[in-house]
N, C-alpha and C positions, 0 to 999 in steps of 0.2 A: 674501646672504652673499658675502664677498669670494673665497672659494675656489671656483674654477670647474671644477677637475679635478685629477687625480693624474697625474704624469709619472713613469714608472719607467724605470730604466736597467739594461741587461744589459751586462756587460763580457766580451769574448771575444777570444781570440787569433786567431779566425777570424770577424771581424765580417761580412764579405761573405757567407760561407756561412750564418751565423746569420740574417742579414737575409733570405736566400733561403728558408730554412726557414719563417720567420714569414710571408713573402709567399706562397710556393708550396705549402707543406705545410699550414700552418694556414689559409691563405687570407684573412689579415687585410687589410682596407683600409688604405691608407697614403698618405702624401704624400712626395714626394722634396724634401728641404730643400736639395738641391744636391749634385752629385758623388756620387750614390748613397746619401746619408745618409737612409735611410727612417725615417719616424716613423709608427708603427702605431696605428690605432684599436683599442682593446681591447674584448673582450666586456664585458658588465656585470660590475661588481666589487663586492666588499664587503671590509670590514676588521675584523678581530678584534683584541683586546688580550689577551695572555696574560701570566701572571707569568713573571719571569725574573730571574736574578742580575745580568745586565749588559744594557745596551741592545742590541737586535738587531732585525732585520727579515727577513722571508721573503716570497717570492712563490711562490704555488702556483697551478696551473691546476685548475679543476674541470670535471667532465664528468658526464653523466647515466648513462653505462654504461661503466665502466672497461674491461672486457674488449673491447667493441666498439671503443672509442676506441684502445686499444693496438693492436688488429689493424689499424685504419685507418692510424694513424700509423706503425706498424712497416712496413707495406707501402710507405710513402713514405720509408723510410730512417731514421726516428727510433729511436735505441737506448734500451734500458731497462736499468737496473741492478737485478738481483735480481728477485724475484717480488713480486706485490702482497701487501700485508699488511693485516690488520685492525687499525686503530689506535683503534677505538672510535668516533671521530668520523666515520670513513669508511674506505674501502678505498684504500690509497695505494701508489704505485710511483714510483720515481725515474726521470725522463727524463734522458738525457745529450744535450745539444744541441751544435752545433759550437763548438769551442774549449773543450770540457770544462765547459760551463755545465750544472750540475745543478739540476733543478727538479722539485718534486713535482707529480704529477698524481693527482687523487683524485676518487672518487665520494663526495660527502658523505652522511652519515647525519643530520647536524644540520640544524636549520631554517636556511634561508638567507634573507638579506635581499633577495635578488634574486628 
């Protein structure tokens, strides 16, 4: 097959700080494409398709134990908005990353493809 991977982008008003969080807090492997432009290897991924009125996309991070992951990330300075909530498909909380990048973190209850 011609598709060999997925490249995602996060836009932030604080790109250096966000790159540092992904490198130092999440511990993701990366390459430096030059001048500090880090490109990160991601954990295994899956993609779902949901109904919607308009085209859209979302990136969420999954974990095995939401409470433990929040404790670990919170101790390293990651901020969370609100309390975890049961969304049926999993327990979800919103992370706020540098530059105001909001991303869901969840402990899935659904079968995963990974």
